Backbone bond lengths (Angstrom), bond angles and torsions (degrees), N, CA, C in turn:
res aa  C-N    CA-C-N  psi(-1)  N-CA   C-N-CA  omega(-1)  CA-C   N-CA-C  phi
1 M - - - 1.509 - - 1.503 111.13 -
2 R 1.278 115.42 148.12 1.418 123.85 179.09 1.597 105.89 -88.29
3 Q 1.376 110.81 165.19 1.438 116.80 -179.56 1.490 117.09 -55.79
4 K 1.327 115.68 -38.72 1.497 117.41 -177.28 1.551 106.81 -75.21
5 E 1.282 120.53 -34.53 1.488 126.30 178.37 1.625 106.28 -60.15
6 L 1.340 113.22 -48.01 1.467 120.40 -178.36 1.581 108.33 -61.67
7 A 1.296 113.73 -49.20 1.480 115.86 178.82 1.459 113.18 -58.46
8 L 1.293 117.19 -39.71 1.474 120.35 -177.70 1.613 106.07 -71.65
9 A 1.179 121.12 -36.88 1.425 122.46 179.91 1.480 112.10 -67.11
10 L 1.346 114.91 -38.85 1.479 120.09 173.23 1.477 116.38 -67.72
11 R 1.309 116.52 -37.46 1.443 122.88 173.62 1.618 108.51 -61.59
12 G 1.304 113.53 -42.19 1.528 117.61 -178.27 1.450 112.60 -61.45
13 I 1.416 108.29 -39.60 1.553 115.95 178.99 1.644 105.99 -60.54
14 V 1.357 112.78 -43.30 1.471 116.55 -174.07 1.549 108.66 -59.87
15 V 1.329 116.70 -45.87 1.409 127.71 -176.94 1.494 103.85 -59.95
16 L 1.249 118.69 -52.01 1.532 119.37 -176.12 1.498 110.23 -63.14
17 C 1.342 118.77 -39.96 1.487 118.69 178.20 1.571 110.72 -65.03
18 L 1.344 116.33 -32.42 1.522 115.78 177.85 1.547 104.89 -68.22
19 L 1.301 120.59 -47.08 1.452 122.35 -177.33 1.464 111.68 -57.84
20 A 1.362 115.55 -43.50 1.434 120.57 -177.79 1.528 111.97 -69.53
21 G 1.284 112.12 -38.83 1.632 120.50 173.38 1.507 110.93 -59.72
22 A 1.384 113.43 -46.82 1.541 114.94 177.10 1.504 115.39 -58.22
23 A 1.352 113.48 -44.17 1.346 120.73 176.90 1.632 114.54 -63.73
24 L 1.216 113.57 -42.11 1.489 123.49 176.56 1.465 106.89 -62.99
25 G 1.308 118.05 -60.56 1.501 120.55 -172.71 1.539 115.21 -72.54
26 G 1.299 114.00 -29.09 1.463 119.66 -175.98 1.523 115.18 -91.85
27 L 1.304 117.27 -27.34 1.529 122.47 -175.27 1.440 112.86 -122.95
28 L 1.371 120.61 -57.56 1.428 124.67 -166.25 1.588 111.55 -70.40
29 V 1.378 114.06 -51.00 1.427 115.43 -173.24 1.628 108.34 -70.21
30 P 1.287 119.23 -40.66 1.430 115.50 174.25 1.535 118.48 -61.86
31 A 1.392 112.64 -33.63 1.544 119.10 176.52 1.514 107.57 -66.39
32 L 1.326 116.12 -45.91 1.580 118.99 -177.06 1.500 108.60 -64.68
33 G 1.399 116.18 -39.21 1.434 120.19 175.05 1.519 114.41 -57.37
34 L 1.304 115.75 -47.06 1.446 118.98 179.49 1.519 112.50 -67.16
35 E 1.356 113.57 -33.66 1.544 115.16 179.55 1.564 107.55 -70.68
36 L 1.426 121.04 -35.89 1.427 122.51 168.50 1.511 114.78 -56.89
37 V 1.234 114.10 -44.03 1.504 122.79 -179.43 1.585 107.50 -60.56
38 R 1.420 117.94 -49.99 1.399 119.33 173.72 1.478 117.60 -55.89
39 E 1.429 114.87 -42.04 1.426 116.93 -178.38 1.562 115.33 -78.67
40 F 1.369 112.34 -26.81 1.441 121.82 -177.64 1.495 111.56 -129.23
41 P 1.389 118.59 73.42 1.430 116.29 -171.39 1.520 115.98 -68.11
42 E 1.331 118.39 -10.69 1.493 118.60 176.23 1.498 110.61 -74.90
43 V 1.323 122.71 -6.10 1.475 122.31 177.58 1.413 108.99 -112.87
44 A 1.240 122.12 16.13 1.445 124.47 177.41 1.555 113.33 -59.34
45 W 1.254 117.26 -30.77 1.441 120.77 177.37 1.568 116.35 -63.61
46 L 1.389 110.20 -20.14 1.468 120.86 -179.27 1.521 111.46 -85.01
47 F 1.291 120.24 -10.09 1.507 120.12 -172.63 1.517 110.64 -62.49
48 W 1.296 120.03 -56.60 1.487 121.25 -176.22 1.599 111.90 -66.77
49 P 1.314 119.59 -44.32 1.476 114.40 175.24 1.522 117.68 -62.16
50 C 1.311 113.14 -32.47 1.527 118.41 179.50 1.644 108.79 -75.75
51 L 1.321 113.18 -37.82 1.427 112.54 179.72 1.574 115.04 -73.21
52 I 1.332 114.72 -30.27 1.415 118.66 179.19 1.526 106.13 -79.15
53 G 1.329 121.43 -31.06 1.444 122.35 170.53 1.517 109.16 -62.84
54 F 1.166 122.98 -44.82 1.528 129.63 -179.60 1.531 104.46 -58.63
55 W 1.307 119.82 -51.69 1.492 122.69 -177.39 1.475 106.64 -60.36
56 L 1.394 120.91 -42.47 1.425 118.35 -176.09 1.521 111.62 -68.36
57 T 1.345 120.11 -33.02 1.332 120.69 170.13 1.451 123.97 -67.52
58 C 1.332 113.55 -12.02 1.415 124.42 169.57 1.542 112.93 -71.28
59 L 1.358 118.14 -26.27 1.506 119.86 -176.19 1.582 112.98 -63.35
60 P 1.302 116.93 -41.00 1.517 111.40 176.64 1.523 112.85 -70.01
61 V 1.300 119.43 -26.01 1.444 120.72 171.90 1.548 111.42 -66.61
62 L 1.359 117.00 -43.80 1.437 115.20 173.30 1.486 113.69 -63.62
63 A 1.274 121.60 -36.15 1.489 126.17 171.70 1.508 112.60 -53.34
64 A 1.326 114.05 -47.77 1.411 117.94 -176.17 1.478 110.22 -74.45
65 L 1.331 122.05 -31.51 1.461 121.85 171.90 1.452 112.12 -61.43
66 V 1.373 119.20 -39.74 1.473 122.63 174.54 1.485 112.32 -61.07
67 L 1.295 118.94 -41.48 1.461 123.39 175.18 1.599 112.96 -59.88
68 V 1.317 112.26 -42.99 1.431 115.81 -179.49 1.560 109.50 -66.65
69 W 1.272 115.40 -39.46 1.453 118.52 176.42 1.466 114.50 -58.74
70 R 1.330 112.80 -39.13 1.539 117.68 175.60 1.480 112.65 -69.07
71 M 1.386 118.09 -32.98 1.450 120.98 -179.80 1.542 105.67 -73.64
72 A 1.283 120.06 -33.16 1.492 121.94 -179.25 1.495 106.35 -67.48
73 A 1.323 120.68 -38.43 1.362 120.54 175.39 1.524 114.67 -60.91
74 R 1.320 117.79 -43.62 1.436 121.38 173.86 1.516 113.96 -62.98
75 I 1.347 116.94 -36.24 1.419 121.05 179.38 1.572 107.10 -68.76
76 G 1.287 116.99 -37.82 1.492 118.47 174.45 1.485 114.90 -59.74
77 R 1.217 112.44 -32.63 1.562 120.45 176.99 1.448 115.50 -84.62
78 D 1.350 117.85 12.41 1.417 127.70 -178.51 1.589 112.81 56.72
79 N 1.304 113.28 39.31 1.485 121.53 178.16 1.600 107.34 -122.62
80 S 1.327 115.87 53.69 1.466 122.22 -175.11 1.596 109.14 -65.89
81 F 1.263 114.32 -46.56 1.390 123.33 -172.21 1.560 111.17 -95.97
82 C 1.245 120.06 83.96 1.409 127.61 -171.68 1.532 113.94 -142.53
83 Q 1.225 118.84 152.75 1.560 122.00 -176.26 1.485 106.57 -58.84
84 E 1.398 120.28 -40.11 1.447 121.30 -176.40 1.533 113.85 -60.82
85 N 1.347 117.20 -40.97 1.493 122.03 174.69 1.540 112.72 -63.59
86 A 1.367 114.56 -37.65 1.487 116.67 174.32 1.546 111.64 -64.49
87 R 1.258 112.75 -42.65 1.500 115.61 -179.28 1.498 112.26 -67.21
88 D 1.251 119.04 -41.13 1.373 123.92 178.64 1.614 113.23 -61.53
89 L 1.369 114.87 -44.79 1.329 122.20 171.99 1.570 117.49 -58.59
90 K 1.274 111.29 -36.09 1.458 120.92 172.00 1.487 113.86 -64.24
91 R 1.445 114.52 -41.84 1.434 120.93 175.68 1.503 109.89 -65.27
92 I 1.298 115.76 -35.43 1.571 119.86 -175.48 1.649 104.13 -67.81
93 C 1.263 115.07 -41.20 1.438 123.79 179.97 1.632 106.87 -56.09
94 W 1.391 113.63 -51.88 1.518 115.66 -179.69 1.517 111.62 -66.58
95 L 1.302 118.30 -38.66 1.448 118.84 -177.27 1.572 108.28 -68.32
96 S 1.428 119.21 -35.87 1.423 116.13 174.88 1.535 117.74 -65.84
97 L 1.402 110.10 -33.67 1.442 114.54 178.66 1.617 111.88 -71.48
98 A 1.345 111.82 -38.23 1.485 114.38 177.29 1.511 109.61 -62.08
99 D 1.343 116.37 -43.89 1.472 118.16 -176.81 1.515 108.38 -66.01
100 T 1.340 117.56 -39.96 1.486 119.59 179.06 1.553 112.91 -58.93
101 V 1.415 111.19 -44.91 1.517 117.86 -178.39 1.540 108.43 -63.32
102 A 1.385 115.17 -38.14 1.431 118.11 -178.07 1.539 109.72 -64.80
103 Y 1.347 119.43 -42.42 1.409 121.62 174.62 1.542 113.82 -59.13
104 L 1.293 111.70 -46.26 1.535 120.52 177.09 1.531 111.26 -54.49
105 V 1.316 114.00 -52.12 1.548 119.33 179.63 1.476 110.16 -58.62
106 G 1.357 116.23 -50.37 1.483 119.37 -176.34 1.561 111.87 -63.73
107 S 1.449 113.80 -40.75 1.466 115.48 177.83 1.558 114.53 -62.99
108 V 1.354 111.82 -39.78 1.451 116.73 179.56 1.536 111.53 -65.30
109 A 1.369 115.54 -36.05 1.431 121.65 -177.78 1.479 110.28 -71.95
110 I 1.385 118.87 -34.91 1.525 122.70 172.66 1.495 109.43 -67.44
111 C 1.283 117.53 -43.06 1.429 119.97 -174.35 1.603 106.88 -67.66
112 A 1.339 117.59 -37.24 1.431 125.22 176.74 1.571 112.82 -58.87
113 L 1.252 115.30 -32.79 1.416 118.95 171.56 1.500 120.26 -68.81
114 N 1.409 111.40 -16.71 1.429 116.89 176.41 1.531 114.57 51.53
115 V 1.314 109.97 57.08 1.492 113.81 -175.44 1.539 105.45 -97.54
116 G 1.262 123.65 -5.64 1.418 124.68 174.75 1.490 116.30 76.77
117 F 1.410 114.50 50.46 1.340 119.42 173.79 1.509 115.10 -69.44
118 P 1.355 122.31 155.98 1.476 119.45 -178.62 1.454 110.84 -68.24
119 P 1.357 117.68 163.10 1.457 120.84 175.94 1.446 117.06 -60.55
120 I 1.345 115.00 -24.25 1.482 118.30 -177.75 1.605 108.08 -63.16
121 F 1.383 117.31 -32.29 1.432 123.26 174.10 1.453 112.65 -51.72
122 L 1.321 113.75 -49.28 1.537 120.84 178.04 1.560 111.50 -58.97
123 L 1.276 112.55 -44.85 1.486 119.44 -179.28 1.461 111.91 -61.66
124 G 1.309 118.38 -42.13 1.467 125.66 179.06 1.456 109.18 -62.88
125 V 1.405 115.29 -46.78 1.439 120.14 -178.00 1.548 109.40 -64.76
126 L 1.331 119.81 -40.69 1.379 120.22 177.25 1.571 115.23 -62.97
127 A 1.345 113.58 -38.38 1.437 121.18 175.87 1.556 110.70 -60.13
128 I 1.370 115.22 -43.55 1.538 119.21 -175.90 1.502 104.55 -72.04
129 L 1.318 120.71 -38.02 1.440 118.24 175.77 1.563 118.02 -59.44
130 L 1.363 108.67 -45.47 1.475 115.80 177.28 1.451 116.04 -62.37
131 V 1.427 118.47 -40.19 1.369 121.18 177.09 1.522 110.78 -66.65
132 G 1.249 118.66 -43.15 1.404 122.08 178.77 1.473 117.73 -58.68
133 V 1.421 111.52 -40.53 1.464 116.73 177.70 1.539 108.62 -70.07
134 A 1.355 119.39 -41.23 1.372 123.65 -177.68 1.633 110.30 -60.96
135 I 1.333 111.03 -48.70 1.467 112.35 176.03 1.558 113.23 -59.35
136 A 1.257 121.90 -39.21 1.431 124.69 175.14 1.476 113.12 -60.61
137 V 1.272 117.71 -47.41 1.477 121.58 178.19 1.628 112.36 -64.53
138 V 1.349 116.09 -45.60 1.444 118.59 179.30 1.633 108.85 -62.77
139 A 1.346 114.34 -39.04 1.443 113.30 -177.19 1.535 113.57 -78.23
140 A 1.304 116.59 -19.08 1.468 120.92 171.81 1.534 112.05 -73.70
141 V 1.385 111.17 -42.13 1.502 117.62 179.62 1.574 106.77 -65.27
142 L 1.285 118.74 -47.53 1.450 119.52 -174.28 1.496 109.80 -66.27
143 S 1.352 117.06 -35.34 1.532 120.68 176.42 1.430 109.24 -59.58
144 H 1.287 118.02 -47.81 1.503 123.19 -175.82 1.463 110.55 -63.31
145 L 1.430 118.89 -41.63 1.469 123.64 -178.74 1.563 109.10 -70.07
146 I 1.354 115.53 -38.70 1.461 116.96 -176.33 1.625 107.25 -72.80
147 Q 1.302 119.29 -33.95 1.327 123.60 174.41 1.523 115.14 -56.14
148 K 1.367 112.60 -46.96 1.482 124.18 -179.59 1.590 107.63 -64.59
149 A 1.360 113.12 -43.51 1.475 119.15 178.57 1.594 110.83 -62.11
150 A 1.260 113.75 -44.00 1.419 119.88 -179.24 1.513 109.23 -62.89
151 D 1.335 119.02 -46.11 1.412 122.47 -178.45 1.642 107.43 -63.92
152 L 1.350 117.02 -40.65 1.508 119.18 178.76 1.594 103.74 -61.72
153 K 1.280 119.40 -47.49 1.449 121.46 -174.91 1.518 109.18 -62.33
154 A 1.217 120.01 -39.16 1.464 120.68 -176.85 1.543 107.77 -72.43
155 D 1.310 120.08 -30.98 1.453 122.51 -179.82 1.590 106.53 -74.93
156 Q 1.309 116.07 -32.37 1.494 117.67 -177.19 1.586 104.93 -74.89
157 D 1.308 115.07 -41.85 1.493 117.84 -175.49 1.526 105.58 -60.92
158 L 1.331 122.94 -34.28 1.414 122.42 -175.36 1.554 112.10 -78.45
159 T 1.392 119.22 -23.09 1.428 120.92 -178.02 1.555 111.79 -85.83
160 I 1.277 121.44 -12.42 1.398 124.79 -175.53 1.532 108.09 -87.94
């Protein structure tokens, strides 16, 4: 694939992630929350705080998607290995870690309330934590590699 095709594919993935996130945050999570409220009416008071908390944790994801969009623009201009991409990947790492910590704190708070959520809740939280840490590690590794490549490219540009 050429640079422009890669950039277009990356932007397509960003758009798909936005659509999936809108469906998840606007339809699926509220529907699942209402289903939990119907099944466990004693936790109905948690519906809005949890939903608002979920929506707030979508903000770092949106910020990361904006950074990926900017990186795709640089890739499309044949500037893949640059300081800006390395910085944006480092920011994505920190955003992912912040989001993961927010989910961990929220989950511990809900568990501390001892409201008796089903075990599937715990499995979902563990999956979210695993994905968040994995994204952070991959972004950190890519940031490091792109930084090294950008340094090599700068050295090469000076020797020509």
